[in-house]
Backbone as CSV, one residue per row, in Angstrom:
resi,resn,N_x,N_y,N_z,CA_x,CA_y,CA_z,C_x,C_y,C_z
1,MET,11.146,-14.102,-17.413,11.864,-12.441,-17.083,13.062,-13.067,-16.282
2,THR,14.167,-12.672,-16.702,15.505,-13.380,-16.399,15.801,-12.582,-14.555
3,LYS,16.518,-13.585,-14.558,17.346,-12.775,-13.036,17.690,-11.653,-13.391
4,GLU,18.279,-10.812,-13.923,18.441,-9.511,-13.784,17.394,-8.436,-13.779
5,GLU,16.593,-9.149,-14.965,15.110,-8.076,-15.256,14.669,-7.833,-14.061
6,TRP,14.491,-8.952,-13.107,13.542,-9.201,-12.062,14.502,-8.402,-10.609
7,ILE,15.954,-8.248,-10.893,16.230,-7.294,-9.882,16.273,-6.231,-10.309
8,THR,16.447,-5.804,-11.506,16.358,-4.425,-11.746,15.142,-4.176,-11.457
9,GLU,13.400,-5.111,-11.579,12.187,-4.115,-11.572,12.475,-4.145,-10.128
10,PHE,13.098,-4.785,-8.776,12.842,-5.711,-7.794,13.501,-3.496,-7.394
11,GLN,14.476,-3.509,-7.735,15.255,-2.252,-7.171,13.903,-1.518,-7.568
12,VAL,13.911,-0.887,-9.052,12.896,0.158,-8.934,11.371,0.003,-7.919
13,LEU,10.850,-1.018,-7.253,9.561,-0.981,-6.934,10.087,-0.754,-5.800
14,ASN,11.116,-1.130,-5.134,11.359,-1.327,-3.822,12.281,-0.677,-3.146
15,GLY,13.328,0.313,-3.849,14.187,1.146,-3.856,15.636,0.439,-3.353
16,ARG,16.026,-0.480,-3.278,16.990,-1.344,-2.348,17.352,-2.664,-3.299
17,PHE,18.170,-3.131,-3.123,18.294,-4.626,-3.417,18.106,-5.515,-2.969
18,PRO,17.436,-6.817,-3.650,17.395,-7.990,-2.998,17.895,-8.785,-2.200
19,THR,17.292,-9.047,-0.939,17.959,-9.827,-0.306,18.219,-11.119,-1.080
20,GLU,19.327,-11.768,-0.698,19.382,-13.748,-1.064,18.101,-14.679,-0.928
21,ALA,17.575,-13.969,0.431,16.031,-15.345,0.728,15.299,-14.537,-0.535
22,GLU,15.169,-13.308,-0.943,14.426,-12.601,-1.432,14.497,-13.638,-3.509
23,ILE,15.683,-13.269,-3.660,16.552,-13.656,-4.933,16.192,-15.185,-5.091
24,GLN,16.026,-16.129,-3.889,15.991,-17.498,-4.031,14.482,-17.908,-4.087
25,ALA,12.966,-17.407,-3.501,11.937,-17.095,-3.734,11.394,-16.731,-5.281
26,ALA,12.272,-15.515,-5.352,11.752,-15.166,-6.797,11.823,-16.401,-7.886
27,MET,13.583,-17.546,-7.449,13.790,-19.219,-8.380,12.703,-19.607,-8.227
28,ALA,12.338,-19.733,-7.039,11.420,-20.867,-6.953,9.918,-20.315,-7.574
29,ASN,9.392,-19.403,-8.040,8.544,-18.847,-9.001,9.020,-18.850,-10.213
30,GLN,9.922,-18.490,-10.475,10.933,-18.516,-12.181,10.964,-17.309,-12.150
31,PHE,11.210,-16.163,-11.618,11.126,-14.938,-11.588,9.807,-14.055,-12.077
32,GLN,8.946,-14.729,-11.793,7.511,-14.087,-12.607,7.400,-13.039,-11.483
33,LYS,6.210,-11.944,-11.944,5.842,-10.745,-11.376,5.223,-11.193,-10.384
34,THR,5.509,-10.450,-9.501,4.529,-10.776,-8.176,4.602,-8.729,-7.564
35,ASN,3.345,-8.799,-6.487,3.473,-7.775,-6.035,3.889,-8.026,-4.843
36,SER,5.533,-7.787,-4.962,6.074,-8.054,-3.267,6.989,-6.317,-3.119
37,ALA,6.100,-5.316,-3.979,6.494,-3.588,-3.415,5.836,-3.656,-2.238
38,GLY,4.857,-3.853,-1.730,4.293,-3.490,-0.485,3.123,-3.039,-1.135
39,LEU,2.622,-2.794,-1.746,1.487,-1.914,-2.347,-0.413,-2.232,-1.667
40,ARG,-0.538,-1.943,-1.216,-1.768,-1.755,-0.591,-3.368,-2.057,-1.680
41,LYS,-3.911,-3.113,-1.460,-5.063,-2.653,-2.117,-6.212,-1.442,-1.442
42,PHE,-6.645,-0.994,-2.243,-7.872,0.281,-2.100,-8.519,-0.502,-1.056
43,ASP,-9.003,-0.009,0.092,-10.078,-0.320,0.989,-11.130,1.172,0.642
44,SER,-12.000,-0.254,-0.209,-13.682,0.264,-0.900,-14.464,1.607,0.102
45,ASN,-14.144,1.241,1.563,-15.151,1.523,2.223,-13.899,3.018,3.287
46,LEU,-12.620,2.744,2.462,-11.950,3.770,3.357,-12.848,5.320,2.956
47,LEU,-13.369,6.002,1.898,-13.654,7.141,1.407,-14.963,7.015,2.394
48,LEU,-15.818,6.055,2.836,-16.925,6.324,3.496,-16.483,6.514,4.434
49,LYS,-15.413,6.080,5.354,-15.369,6.033,6.362,-14.905,7.694,6.943
50,ILE,-14.049,7.889,5.923,-13.115,9.349,5.952,-14.446,10.376,5.720
51,ALA,-14.966,10.243,5.591,-16.473,11.188,5.201,-17.422,11.513,5.999
52,LEU,-17.415,10.131,6.809,-18.407,10.052,8.236,-17.800,10.929,9.704
53,ILE,-16.144,10.774,9.506,-15.516,10.783,10.386,-15.724,12.407,10.958
54,ILE,-15.439,13.077,9.373,-15.483,14.588,8.970,-16.747,15.443,9.534
55,LEU,-17.486,14.403,8.894,-19.391,14.996,9.393,-20.057,14.688,10.821
56,MET,-19.153,13.731,11.217,-19.155,13.836,12.639,-18.444,14.903,13.660
57,ALA,-17.734,15.178,13.251,-16.601,16.261,13.912,-17.757,17.645,13.309
58,VAL,-17.591,18.437,11.891,-18.671,19.284,11.951,-19.513,19.430,12.673
59,PHE,-20.464,18.182,12.586,-21.344,18.066,13.510,-21.186,18.222,15.487
60,GLY,-20.319,17.863,15.582,-20.218,18.226,16.784,-19.980,19.884,17.030
61,TYR,-18.879,20.208,16.228,-18.940,21.969,16.343,-19.800,22.825,16.518
62,VAL,-20.714,22.249,15.535,-21.941,22.608,15.353,-22.783,22.885,16.693
63,VAL,-23.206,21.802,17.247,-23.982,21.298,18.350,-23.119,22.181,19.397
64,GLY,-21.712,21.804,19.859,-21.090,22.720,20.517,-21.390,24.052,20.242
65,TYR,-21.136,24.395,19.185,-21.283,26.296,18.840,-22.414,26.797,19.536
66,LEU,-23.462,26.025,19.373,-24.839,26.605,19.341,-25.252,26.410,21.107
67,PHE,-24.963,25.552,22.155,-24.995,25.486,23.583,-23.709,26.157,24.354
68,VAL,-22.999,27.122,23.791,-21.952,27.677,24.088,-22.332,29.016,24.645
């Protein structure tokens, strides 16, 4: 990948022009593709955590409704 291609890809992924330090770091890696876009990996337990929170909220609502 050339410097111009790397800069274009960086701009598309990050929505801004890379700083001089970022360009120097990419040069050190010979402009290889990296995940510098700040993309986070999916937490496999995230769906389970959300489901448990919703279940606890519904349970609390039902128990609160029964004892009022």
